[in-house]
N, C-alpha and C positions, 0 to 999 in steps of 0.2 A: 282567609276567605270567610269562613261561620261570622265571623265580626262583621264583614262586610255583607254578607246574607241578611245577619239581622238587622243592620240598620238598614237595608232596602226595603224589608219586610215592613219593620215600623212604620216605615214613610208611605206606605201603599194600604195598609190595614182598613179596612171598611169601618167607618164611623160606628156602627152599629154591634162591632165584634170587641169584645173582651180578650184579647188577646195578653197573656205574660210571657217573656221569655228569660230561661235561665241558662247559664251556661251548664255542662253536665259535671265539670270541676266544683261548680258552686255550692256552698252550703246548702243552700235550697234546692238546688240541683240533684244533691246526693240523698237529701231527705226525697224526695220525691219516688227518686229510684230505686230507693232502698224498701218502697211501698211493692215493688212491682213483684211479678214472679221471678226465681234464681233463672230462668232462661232469657229473660229481659234482661236482667241487671247485666248480666255479661256482656251484651252489645253495646259496643262503641259508636254507636251512630245518633242521629237525632231522633229524638222522641219528640210525639204529638198525643196529648190527650184530651179527646173530645169526646163529649157525652160518656164519659167513664169509659171509654177506651183506648188502649194506649197502641199508638202507630208507629213502626220505626222504618228505618230507611227509606225507600222510594215510596212507599205508601203514606210514610211521614209526610214528606216534600209535598206529595199532590195534595194531602189532606190541605197543608196551606193554605193552595188555592183558593180554599172555600174561605178563609178570614180576611182574603182581599179584596180591592173594589172591584166591582162587576167586570170588567175587562180582563182583569184575570183570570177570575173565578170561573167566567165563561168557557176555559178551557181545561176546568176539571172532567167532564165528562169524556174527552178527547184524551186526557193524560190517561184516565182509568180504563179505555178500550186497551192500551198496552198492557202484554202480558206481564205478570210479575215478574219472572224470571228476568225477560229483556228489560224491566224498567229497574231492577235490584244489579243487573249485570252493568247497565249505564253510571247507575248511583256507585257500586263499588269500582267502576273505571275513574269516575271523577273523584271519589276518596282519596285513590291512592297517589295522585296529581295535584291535590287541592292547596298542597303547601305552596308550588309553584305559583300561585295564582293569591293576590292581593297582600303580598310582604311587602311592607315599607322597611326601608333603609332608617335608624332613627335618627 
């Protein structure tokens, strides 16, 4: 699911956006995460760094909307109105069943 979403995002990034995607287990990803505060390093989630600030879980996912073309980015204010505990609960539910989605047999 993670690779599928990364590919989805890459195809829909706004032309004015500079977006780099690293896997958490990659050397580049680990190098970035090692600079985060200890409480953030322990999180096994998506990280988005925007304007020097680190976002995780649902906040990171919603921030990715800002990197996408306008017809996706316009949903950012609506998504941000959903209270953080509800957003993170939804994110947690999806993260628990994510391995059921996108798996391809070799």
